C-alpha positions in Angstrom: 64.4 47.3 41.0 64.3 49.6 38.0 64.4 48.5 34.3 66.5 50.3 31.7 64.7 52.8 29.5 64.9 50.5 26.4 63.4 47.6 28.3 60.5 49.6 29.7 59.8 50.9 26.2 59.7 47.3 24.7 57.4 46.2 27.5 55.0 49.0 27.0 55.0 48.4 23.3 54.3 44.7 23.6 51.6 45.4 26.1 50.0 47.7 23.5 50.4 45.2 20.6 49.5 41.8 22.1 45.7 41.4 22.2 43.9 40.0 25.2 40.8 37.7 25.3 38.7 40.8 26.0 39.9 42.5 22.9 39.3 39.5 20.4 36.2 40.3 18.4 33.4 37.6 18.6 32.6 35.5 15.6 29.7 36.8 13.5 26.3 35.3 14.4 25.7 34.2 10.8 28.9 32.1 10.7 27.9 30.4 14.0 24.4 29.7 12.7 25.7 28.4 9.4 28.1 26.0 11.2 25.3 24.7 13.4 23.0 24.1 10.4 25.8 22.3 8.6 26.4 20.1 11.6 22.7 19.3 11.9 22.6 18.4 8.2 25.5 16.1 8.6 23.8 14.4 11.5 20.6 14.0 9.6 22.5 12.6 6.6 24.3 10.1 8.9 21.0 8.9 10.3 19.3 8.7 6.9 22.2 7.0 5.2 21.2 3.4 6.0 17.6 4.0 4.8 18.8 5.8 1.7 21.2 3.1 0.9 18.6 0.4 1.4 16.2 2.3 -0.8 18.7 2.6 -3.6 19.7 -1.0 -3.4 16.3 -2.7 -3.0 14.1 -0.3 -4.9 16.1 2.1 -7.1 18.3 -0.4 -8.8 15.6 -3.1 -9.3 13.3 -0.4 -10.8 16.0 0.8 -13.3 16.9 -2.8 -14.1 13.2 -3.7 -14.7 12.8 -0.8 -17.1 15.9 -1.8 -19.0 14.9 -5.5 -19.2 11.5 -4.5 -20.5 13.1 -3.4 -23.7 15.0 -6.7 -24.1 14.5 -10.4 -24.8 15.8 -12.1 -21.7 15.4 -15.7 -20.4 17.6 -15.5 -17.3 20.2 -17.7 -19.0 21.4 -16.0 -22.2 22.5 -12.3 -22.2 19.6 -9.9 -22.8 19.0 -8.7 -26.4 17.7 -5.2 -27.1 14.4 -5.4 -29.0 13.0 -1.9 -28.3 9.2 -1.7 -27.8 8.4 -5.2 -29.1 7.4 -6.4 -25.6 4.9 -3.6 -25.2 3.5 -4.0 -28.7 3.0 -7.7 -28.0 1.3 -6.9 -24.8 -1.3 -4.7 -26.5 -1.8 -6.6 -29.8 -1.1 -10.3 -29.7 -1.5 -11.5 -26.2 -5.2 -12.4 -25.5 -4.7 -13.6 -21.9 -3.3 -10.2 -20.9 -6.7 -8.7 -21.7 -8.4 -11.4 -19.6 -6.0 -10.9 -16.7 -6.3 -7.1 -16.9 -10.1 -7.3 -16.9 -10.1 -9.6 -13.8 -7.7 -7.2 -12.0 -9.8 -4.2 -13.0 -12.9 -5.9 -11.6 -11.1 -6.5 -8.3 -9.8 -2.9 -8.3 -13.3 -1.5 -8.6 -15.4 -3.9 -6.6 -12.9 -4.9 -4.0 -11.8 -1.3 -3.3 -15.4 -0.2 -2.8 -16.4 -3.2 -0.7 -13.3 -3.2 1.4 -13.5 0.5 2.4 -17.2 0.4 3.1 -17.0 -2.8 5.0 -14.1 -1.5 7.2 -15.9 1.8 7.7 -19.1 0.0 8.7 -17.4 -2.4 11.2 -15.4 0.5 12.6 -18.5 2.6 13.1 -20.2 -0.3 14.9 -17.2 -0.9 17.2 -16.9 2.8 18.0 -20.5 2.8 19.4 -20.1 -0.2 21.6 -20.3 0.4 25.4 -18.7 -2.8 26.6 -16.5 -5.5 25.2 -14.8 -3.2 22.7 -11.4 -4.7 23.2 -12.6 -8.3 22.6 -14.6 -7.3 19.4 -11.7 -5.3 18.1 -9.3 -8.2 18.6 -11.7 -10.7 17.0 -12.0 -8.4 13.9 -8.3 -8.0 13.6 -7.3 -11.7 14.1 -8.0 -12.8 10.5 -5.3 -10.3 9.3 -2.7 -12.4 11.2 -3.6 -15.6 9.3 -1.1 -16.5 6.5 -2.8 -15.8 3.1 -2.3 -19.3 1.7 -3.7 -21.0 4.8 -6.6 -18.6 5.0 -7.4 -19.2 1.3 -7.3 -23.0 1.7 -9.7 -22.7 4.7 -12.1 -20.5 2.7 -12.1 -22.9 -0.2 -13.0 -25.7 2.2 -15.7 -23.6 3.9 -17.3 -22.7 0.5 -16.9 -26.1 -1.0 -20.1 -26.7 -3.0 -20.5 -30.3 -2.0 -19.6 -30.6 1.7 -18.8 -27.1 2.8 -20.5 -25.7 5.9 -21.7 -22.6 4.1 -23.8 -24.5 1.5 -25.0 -26.9 4.2 -26.3 -24.1 6.3 -27.9 -22.4 3.2 -29.6 -25.8 2.4 -31.1 -25.9 5.9 -32.8 -22.6 5.4 -34.0 -23.5 2.0 -31.4 -21.7 -0.2 -29.5 -23.4 -2.9 -25.8 -22.6 -2.4 -23.7 -21.7 -5.4 -20.5 -23.2 -6.7 -18.4 -20.4 -5.3 -14.8 -20.9 -6.2 -15.7 -23.5 -8.8 -17.9 -21.1 -10.8 -16.5 -18.6 -13.2 -19.3 -16.2 -12.2 -18.9 -16.6 -8.4 -15.1 -17.0 -8.2 -14.2 -13.3 -8.1 -17.0 -12.4 -5.6 -15.7 -15.3 -3.5 -12.2 -13.8 -3.6 -13.8 -10.5 -2.5 -15.4 -12.1 0.5 -12.0 -13.6 1.4 -10.4 -10.1 1.1 -13.1 -8.6 3.3 -12.6 -11.2 6.0 -8.9 -10.2 6.2 -9.4 -6.4 6.2 -9.0 -6.0 9.9 -5.9 -3.8 9.5 -7.8 -1.1 7.5 -10.7 -1.4 10.0 -8.3 -0.6 12.9 -7.0 2.5 11.1 -10.5 3.8 10.3 -11.6 3.1 13.9 -8.7 5.2 15.2 -9.8 8.0 12.9 -13.4 7.8 14.1 -12.4 7.9 17.7 -10.3 11.0 17.0 -13.2 13.1 15.6 -13.7 16.0 18.1 -16.9 15.6 20.2 -17.4 19.4 20.0 -18.3 19.1 16.3 -21.0 16.5 17.1 -22.3 18.7 19.9 -22.5 21.7 17.6 -24.3 19.7 15.0 -26.8 18.5 17.6 -27.5 22.1 18.6 -28.2 22.8 14.9 -30.8 20.0 14.9 -28.7 17.5 12.9 -29.6 13.8 13.2 -27.4 10.8 13.1 -27.3 10.6 9.3 -26.5 14.3 8.9 -23.8 14.2 11.6 -22.2 11.3 9.9 -22.3 12.9 6.4 -21.3 16.5 7.4 -19.0 15.8 10.4 -17.6 12.3 10.4 -16.9 11.9 6.7 -15.1 15.3 6.1 -13.0 14.7 9.2 -11.8 11.2 8.3 -11.6 11.9 4.5 -7.7 11.7 4.5 -7.9 8.3 6.2 -10.6 7.1 3.8 -8.4 8.2 0.9 -5.5 6.2 2.4 -7.9 3.2 2.5 -8.9 3.7 -1.1 -5.3 3.9 -2.3 -4.2 1.0 -0.1 -7.1 -1.2 -1.4 -6.4 -0.3 -5.0 -2.8 -1.3 -4.7 -3.8 -4.4 -2.8 -6.2 -5.4 -5.7 -3.6 -4.5 -8.3 -1.1 -6.9 -6.6 -3.7 -9.6 -5.9 -1.7 -12.8 -6.3 -1.5 -15.3 -3.5 -5.2 -15.7 -2.7 -6.2 -16.1 -6.4 -3.5 -18.6 -7.3 -4.1 -20.8 -4.2 -7.9 -20.6 -4.7 -7.7 -21.7 -8.3 -5.3 -24.5 -7.5 -7.3 -25.8 -4.5 -10.7 -25.6 -6.2 -9.6 -27.2 -9.4 -7.6 -29.9 -7.5 -4.6 -29.5 -9.8 -1.9 -28.8 -7.3 1.0 -31.2 -7.0 2.8 -32.4 -3.9 4.9 -29.2 -3.8 1.8 -27.0 -4.1 2.4 -25.9 -7.7 -0.6 -25.7 -9.8 -0.7 -27.0 -13.4 -4.0 -25.1 -14.1 -3.7 -21.5 -13.1 -6.7 -19.2 -13.3 -9.4 -21.9 -12.9 -12.2 -21.9 -13.5 -12.1 -20.7 -17.1 -9.4 -18.1 -16.3 -11.8 -16.2 -14.0 -9.2 -16.0 -11.3 -6.3 -15.2 -13.6 -5.1 -11.8 -12.4 -2.5 -9.6 -13.9 0.2 -10.4 -11.4 -0.4 -14.1 -11.9 0.1 -13.9 -15.6 3.2 -11.8 -15.0 4.5 -14.6 -12.8 3.7 -17.2 -15.4 5.5 -15.4 -18.1 8.6 -14.7 -16.0 9.1 -17.9 -14.0 7.2 -20.6 -16.0 7.9 -19.5 -19.6 11.1 -17.6 -18.8 10.0 -14.6 -20.8 11.7 -12.3 -18.3 11.8 -9.3 -20.6 8.1 -9.5 -21.4 7.4 -9.9 -17.6 9.5 -6.8 -16.9 7.3 -4.9 -19.4 4.2 -6.1 -17.7 5.7 -5.0 -14.3 6.5 -1.5 -15.7 3.0 -1.1 -16.9 1.6 -2.2 -13.5 3.8 0.3 -11.8 2.6 3.1 -14.1 -1.0 2.3 -13.6 -0.6 2.1 -9.8 1.2 5.5 -9.7 -1.4 7.0 -12.0 -4.4 5.9 -9.8 -2.7 7.2 -6.7 -1.8 10.6 -8.3 -5.4 11.1 -9.6 -6.9 10.2 -6.2 -4.6 12.5 -4.2 -5.2 15.4 -6.7 -8.9 15.0 -6.4 -8.8 15.1 -2.6 -6.6 18.2 -2.6 -9.0 19.8 -5.1 -12.0 19.1 -3.0 -10.3 20.4 0.1 -9.4 23.6 -1.6 -13.0 24.0 -2.7 -14.3 23.5 0.8 -11.8 26.0 2.2 -12.8 28.5 -0.4 -16.5 28.0 0.3 
Protein backbone atom coordinates (compact mmCIF):
# COMPACT_ATOMS: atom_id res chain seq x y z
CA UNK A 1 0.00 0.00 0.00
CA UNK A 2 1.41 3.35 -1.04
CA UNK A 3 0.79 6.66 0.74
CA UNK A 4 0.05 9.93 -1.03
CA UNK A 5 2.92 12.25 -1.65
CA UNK A 6 1.67 14.75 0.95
CA UNK A 7 1.31 12.09 3.66
CA UNK A 8 4.79 10.75 3.04
CA UNK A 9 6.18 14.29 3.27
CA UNK A 10 4.46 14.89 6.62
CA UNK A 11 5.73 11.58 7.94
CA UNK A 12 9.30 12.31 6.98
CA UNK A 13 9.09 15.79 8.47
CA UNK A 14 7.68 14.54 11.78
CA UNK A 15 10.34 11.87 11.90
CA UNK A 16 12.96 14.54 11.55
CA UNK A 17 11.41 16.95 14.14
CA UNK A 18 10.36 14.67 17.01
CA UNK A 19 13.37 13.86 19.24
CA UNK A 20 14.03 10.37 20.46
CA UNK A 21 15.52 9.25 23.83
CA UNK A 22 18.91 8.92 22.20
CA UNK A 23 18.83 12.51 20.96
CA UNK A 24 17.83 14.14 24.38
CA UNK A 25 20.96 15.72 25.87
CA UNK A 26 21.87 14.51 29.40
CA UNK A 27 21.55 16.89 32.38
CA UNK A 28 24.75 18.70 33.29
CA UNK A 29 26.90 16.99 35.97
CA UNK A 30 26.95 20.14 38.11
CA UNK A 31 23.15 20.24 38.27
CA UNK A 32 22.94 16.60 39.31
CA UNK A 33 25.64 17.07 41.97
CA UNK A 34 23.90 20.19 43.29
CA UNK A 35 20.57 18.40 43.62
CA UNK A 36 22.24 15.51 45.47
CA UNK A 37 23.93 17.95 47.88
CA UNK A 38 20.63 19.74 48.49
CA UNK A 39 18.93 16.43 49.18
CA UNK A 40 21.66 15.42 51.63
CA UNK A 41 21.40 18.79 53.38
CA UNK A 42 17.65 18.37 53.77
CA UNK A 43 18.17 14.90 55.19
CA UNK A 44 20.75 16.17 57.68
CA UNK A 45 18.45 19.03 58.63
CA UNK A 46 15.55 16.65 59.27
CA UNK A 47 17.69 14.45 61.50
CA UNK A 48 19.11 17.45 63.40
CA UNK A 49 15.78 19.21 63.80
CA UNK A 50 14.78 17.48 67.10
CA UNK A 51 18.17 18.17 68.70
CA UNK A 52 18.21 21.76 67.43
CA UNK A 53 14.68 22.37 68.67
CA UNK A 54 15.54 20.92 72.07
CA UNK A 55 18.68 23.06 72.26
CA UNK A 56 16.73 26.23 71.48
CA UNK A 57 13.95 25.44 73.95
CA UNK A 58 15.97 24.10 76.87
CA UNK A 59 19.19 26.13 76.50
CA UNK A 60 18.83 29.05 74.13
CA UNK A 61 15.61 30.48 75.53
CA UNK A 62 16.58 30.00 79.23
CA UNK A 63 19.95 31.65 78.57
CA UNK A 64 18.38 34.69 76.91
CA UNK A 65 15.73 34.90 79.64
CA UNK A 66 18.39 34.70 82.36
CA UNK A 67 20.37 37.53 80.79
CA UNK A 68 17.20 39.63 80.58
CA UNK A 69 16.14 38.95 84.19
CA UNK A 70 19.64 39.82 85.41
CA UNK A 71 18.87 43.45 84.56
CA UNK A 72 15.54 43.43 86.41
CA UNK A 73 14.06 43.24 89.90
CA UNK A 74 12.00 40.06 89.83
CA UNK A 75 10.44 38.04 92.66
CA UNK A 76 8.53 35.40 90.63
CA UNK A 77 5.22 37.02 91.61
CA UNK A 78 5.22 40.61 90.39
CA UNK A 79 6.22 41.59 86.84
CA UNK A 80 9.95 42.22 86.40
CA UNK A 81 11.12 45.83 86.70
CA UNK A 82 14.09 47.05 84.65
CA UNK A 83 16.89 48.30 86.92
CA UNK A 84 19.91 48.14 84.62
CA UNK A 85 23.21 47.07 86.17
CA UNK A 86 22.07 47.43 89.79
CA UNK A 87 22.25 43.67 90.42
CA UNK A 88 25.83 43.51 89.18
CA UNK A 89 26.83 46.60 91.17
CA UNK A 90 25.32 45.06 94.31
CA UNK A 91 27.15 41.82 93.66
CA UNK A 92 30.57 43.48 93.55
CA UNK A 93 30.08 46.19 96.18
CA UNK A 94 27.50 45.50 98.90
CA UNK A 95 27.19 41.72 99.21
CA UNK A 96 29.83 40.28 101.59
CA UNK A 97 28.67 36.67 101.37
CA UNK A 98 29.23 36.69 97.61
CA UNK A 99 32.94 37.15 98.26
CA UNK A 100 32.92 34.29 100.78
CA UNK A 101 31.05 32.01 98.37
CA UNK A 102 33.35 33.00 95.48
CA UNK A 103 36.44 32.29 97.60
CA UNK A 104 35.16 28.84 98.62
CA UNK A 105 34.30 28.02 95.01
CA UNK A 106 37.68 29.25 93.76
CA UNK A 107 39.39 27.09 96.41
CA UNK A 108 37.48 24.07 95.14
CA UNK A 109 38.23 24.95 91.50
CA UNK A 110 41.98 24.99 92.14
CA UNK A 111 42.44 22.22 94.71
CA UNK A 112 39.66 19.92 93.57
CA UNK A 113 40.66 20.14 89.90
CA UNK A 114 44.32 19.33 90.59
CA UNK A 115 43.54 16.51 93.02
CA UNK A 116 40.80 14.99 90.87
CA UNK A 117 42.89 14.84 87.70
CA UNK A 118 46.01 13.55 89.48
CA UNK A 119 44.03 11.01 91.49
CA UNK A 120 42.22 9.70 88.42
CA UNK A 121 45.48 9.55 86.47
CA UNK A 122 47.23 7.69 89.29
CA UNK A 123 44.46 5.12 89.73
CA UNK A 124 44.17 4.61 85.97
CA UNK A 125 47.95 4.12 85.68
CA UNK A 126 47.89 1.46 88.40
CA UNK A 127 44.96 -0.37 86.82
CA UNK A 128 46.59 -0.30 83.37
CA UNK A 129 49.59 -2.18 84.78
CA UNK A 130 47.62 -4.94 86.51
CA UNK A 131 48.04 -8.45 85.13
CA UNK A 132 44.91 -10.03 86.62
CA UNK A 133 41.65 -8.90 88.18
CA UNK A 134 41.52 -5.77 86.02
CA UNK A 135 37.77 -5.98 85.48
CA UNK A 136 37.02 -6.36 89.19
CA UNK A 137 39.26 -3.46 90.23
CA UNK A 138 37.91 -1.25 87.47
CA UNK A 139 34.34 -2.02 88.55
CA UNK A 140 35.08 -1.32 92.21
CA UNK A 141 36.66 2.03 91.33
CA UNK A 142 33.69 3.01 89.18
CA UNK A 143 30.92 1.92 91.56
CA UNK A 144 31.03 5.06 93.79
CA UNK A 145 30.07 7.13 90.73
CA UNK A 146 26.69 5.37 90.67
CA UNK A 147 25.83 6.37 94.23
CA UNK A 148 23.35 9.28 94.53
CA UNK A 149 25.23 12.44 95.62
CA UNK A 150 22.99 13.09 98.63
CA UNK A 151 23.23 9.52 99.93
CA UNK A 152 26.99 9.41 99.36
CA UNK A 153 27.44 12.70 101.23
CA UNK A 154 25.38 11.49 104.20
CA UNK A 155 27.47 8.32 104.32
CA UNK A 156 30.69 10.36 104.23
CA UNK A 157 29.48 12.62 107.04
CA UNK A 158 28.78 9.54 109.16
CA UNK A 159 32.11 7.89 108.32
CA UNK A 160 34.02 11.09 109.21
CA UNK A 161 31.97 11.90 112.29
CA UNK A 162 34.46 13.25 114.88
CA UNK A 163 32.85 11.37 117.81
CA UNK A 164 31.80 7.91 116.64
CA UNK A 165 32.93 7.77 112.99
CA UNK A 166 35.03 4.75 111.93
CA UNK A 167 37.78 6.96 110.44
CA UNK A 168 38.56 8.72 113.73
CA UNK A 169 38.28 5.44 115.64
CA UNK A 170 40.84 3.84 113.35
CA UNK A 171 43.14 6.85 113.63
CA UNK A 172 42.83 6.69 117.43
CA UNK A 173 43.91 3.04 117.38
CA UNK A 174 47.15 3.95 115.57
CA UNK A 175 47.83 6.88 117.87
CA UNK A 176 46.61 9.73 115.65
CA UNK A 177 44.16 12.32 116.85
CA UNK A 178 41.45 12.61 114.21
CA UNK A 179 40.15 16.01 113.20
CA UNK A 180 36.65 17.46 113.20
CA UNK A 181 36.37 16.99 109.44
CA UNK A 182 33.01 18.40 108.27
CA UNK A 183 32.52 20.17 111.63
CA UNK A 184 35.69 22.25 111.25
CA UNK A 185 35.87 25.38 109.07
CA UNK A 186 39.47 24.44 108.23
CA UNK A 187 38.82 20.78 107.35
CA UNK A 188 35.39 21.09 105.73
CA UNK A 189 36.61 21.89 102.20
CA UNK A 190 39.35 19.18 102.26
CA UNK A 191 36.65 16.75 103.41
CA UNK A 192 34.47 17.74 100.46
CA UNK A 193 37.50 17.21 98.22
CA UNK A 194 37.92 13.66 99.56
CA UNK A 195 34.25 13.07 98.84
CA UNK A 196 34.70 14.29 95.26
CA UNK A 197 37.77 12.08 94.78
CA UNK A 198 35.85 9.05 96.00
CA UNK A 199 33.27 9.63 93.25
CA UNK A 200 35.69 10.37 90.40
CA UNK A 201 35.44 6.93 88.81
CA UNK A 202 33.98 8.29 85.57
CA UNK A 203 37.04 10.43 84.86
CA UNK A 204 39.28 7.53 85.87
CA UNK A 205 37.65 5.27 83.26
CA UNK A 206 38.14 7.90 80.54
CA UNK A 207 41.82 8.36 81.38
CA UNK A 208 42.27 4.57 81.59
CA UNK A 209 40.92 4.21 78.06
CA UNK A 210 43.39 6.87 76.87
CA UNK A 211 46.30 5.10 78.58
CA UNK A 212 45.42 1.78 76.99
CA UNK A 213 45.23 3.50 73.60
CA UNK A 214 48.86 4.74 73.67
CA UNK A 215 50.75 2.92 70.88
CA UNK A 216 53.18 0.33 72.22
CA UNK A 217 55.60 1.19 69.39
CA UNK A 218 56.33 4.51 71.07
CA UNK A 219 57.22 2.79 74.34
CA UNK A 220 59.47 0.35 72.48
CA UNK A 221 61.23 3.19 70.66
CA UNK A 222 61.75 5.00 73.95
CA UNK A 223 63.24 1.85 75.51
CA UNK A 224 65.66 1.51 72.60
CA UNK A 225 66.79 5.08 73.33
CA UNK A 226 67.47 4.12 76.94
CA UNK A 227 64.44 5.84 78.52
CA UNK A 228 63.30 4.62 81.90
CA UNK A 229 59.79 4.43 83.33
CA UNK A 230 59.72 8.09 84.39
CA UNK A 231 60.99 9.41 81.05
CA UNK A 232 58.57 7.20 79.12
CA UNK A 233 55.71 8.50 81.20
CA UNK A 234 56.81 12.11 80.81
CA UNK A 235 57.78 12.10 77.12
CA UNK A 236 55.43 9.44 75.70
CA UNK A 237 52.37 8.95 77.90
CA UNK A 238 51.60 12.55 78.87
CA UNK A 239 51.91 14.08 75.37
CA UNK A 240 49.73 11.31 73.92
CA UNK A 241 46.92 11.64 76.45
CA UNK A 242 47.15 15.44 76.81
CA UNK A 243 43.78 16.06 75.07
CA UNK A 244 42.10 13.67 77.51
CA UNK A 245 43.82 15.36 80.45
CA UNK A 246 42.60 18.73 79.15
CA UNK A 247 39.08 17.32 79.07
CA UNK A 248 39.57 16.15 82.65
CA UNK A 249 40.74 19.59 83.74
CA UNK A 250 37.83 21.37 82.05
CA UNK A 251 35.33 18.81 83.36
CA UNK A 252 36.70 19.10 86.91
CA UNK A 253 36.66 22.90 86.82
CA UNK A 254 33.03 22.98 85.68
CA UNK A 255 32.23 20.33 88.30
CA UNK A 256 33.80 22.52 91.02
CA UNK A 257 32.11 25.69 89.75
CA UNK A 258 28.74 23.92 90.03
CA UNK A 259 29.48 22.25 93.38
CA UNK A 260 26.11 22.29 95.13
CA UNK A 261 24.54 19.05 96.36
CA UNK A 262 27.46 17.66 98.34
CA UNK A 263 28.21 20.98 100.04
CA UNK A 264 24.63 21.74 101.09
CA UNK A 265 23.94 18.20 102.32
CA UNK A 266 27.24 18.04 104.22
CA UNK A 267 26.63 21.37 105.94
CA UNK A 268 23.08 20.37 106.89
CA UNK A 269 24.00 16.92 108.18
CA UNK A 270 27.12 17.99 110.09
CA UNK A 271 25.36 20.93 111.74
CA UNK A 272 22.23 18.91 112.51
CA UNK A 273 19.95 21.69 111.27
CA UNK A 274 17.95 19.82 108.63
CA UNK A 275 14.23 19.51 109.17
CA UNK A 276 12.00 16.53 108.39
CA UNK A 277 11.86 17.43 104.68
CA UNK A 278 15.65 17.68 104.51
CA UNK A 279 15.77 21.47 104.23
CA UNK A 280 18.55 23.11 106.18
CA UNK A 281 18.05 26.26 108.19
CA UNK A 282 21.81 26.87 108.44
CA UNK A 283 23.42 26.70 105.02
CA UNK A 284 27.21 26.89 104.72
CA UNK A 285 28.07 25.52 108.16
CA UNK A 286 30.50 25.59 109.79
CA UNK A 287 31.09 29.35 109.63
CA UNK A 288 30.19 29.59 105.91
CA UNK A 289 33.16 27.40 105.00
CA UNK A 290 30.96 25.22 102.75
CA UNK A 291 28.98 28.11 101.27
CA UNK A 292 29.71 27.78 97.57
CA UNK A 293 28.67 30.18 94.84
CA UNK A 294 25.84 27.96 93.49
CA UNK A 295 24.45 27.55 97.02
CA UNK A 296 24.28 31.31 97.56
CA UNK A 297 22.71 31.67 94.11
CA UNK A 298 20.05 29.14 95.16
CA UNK A 299 19.43 30.94 98.45
CA UNK A 300 18.97 34.30 96.74
CA UNK A 301 16.62 32.91 94.10
CA UNK A 302 14.48 30.39 95.98
CA UNK A 303 14.70 31.44 99.63
CA UNK A 304 14.81 35.24 99.38
CA UNK A 305 13.03 35.31 95.97
CA UNK A 306 15.58 37.74 94.52
CA UNK A 307 15.33 36.08 91.14
CA UNK A 308 16.82 39.00 89.23
CA UNK A 309 19.88 39.05 91.47
CA UNK A 310 20.18 35.26 91.20
CA UNK A 311 20.02 35.57 87.41
CA UNK A 312 22.91 38.05 87.51
CA UNK A 313 24.93 35.58 89.60
CA UNK A 314 24.12 32.82 87.08
CA UNK A 315 25.27 34.99 84.16
CA UNK A 316 28.56 35.72 85.93
CA UNK A 317 29.06 32.02 86.64
CA UNK A 318 28.45 31.20 82.97
CA UNK A 319 30.96 33.83 81.84
CA UNK A 320 33.63 32.57 84.25
CA UNK A 321 33.10 28.94 83.17
CA UNK A 322 33.31 29.86 79.49
CA UNK A 323 36.40 32.00 80.13
CA UNK A 324 38.25 29.21 81.94
CA UNK A 325 37.41 26.75 79.18
CA UNK A 326 38.52 29.14 76.42
CA UNK A 327 41.86 29.87 78.11
CA UNK A 328 42.64 26.18 78.65
CA UNK A 329 41.74 25.17 75.09
CA UNK A 330 43.81 28.04 73.68
CA UNK A 331 46.84 27.13 75.78
CA UNK A 332 46.61 23.50 74.67
CA UNK A 333 46.45 24.48 71.00
CA UNK A 334 49.37 26.85 71.46
CA UNK A 335 51.51 24.16 73.08
CA UNK A 336 50.61 21.69 70.32
CA UNK A 337 51.65 24.19 67.63
CA UNK A 338 54.95 24.77 69.40
CA UNK A 339 55.63 21.03 69.56
CA UNK A 340 54.80 20.62 65.86
CA UNK A 341 57.07 23.56 64.99
CA UNK A 342 59.91 22.11 67.03
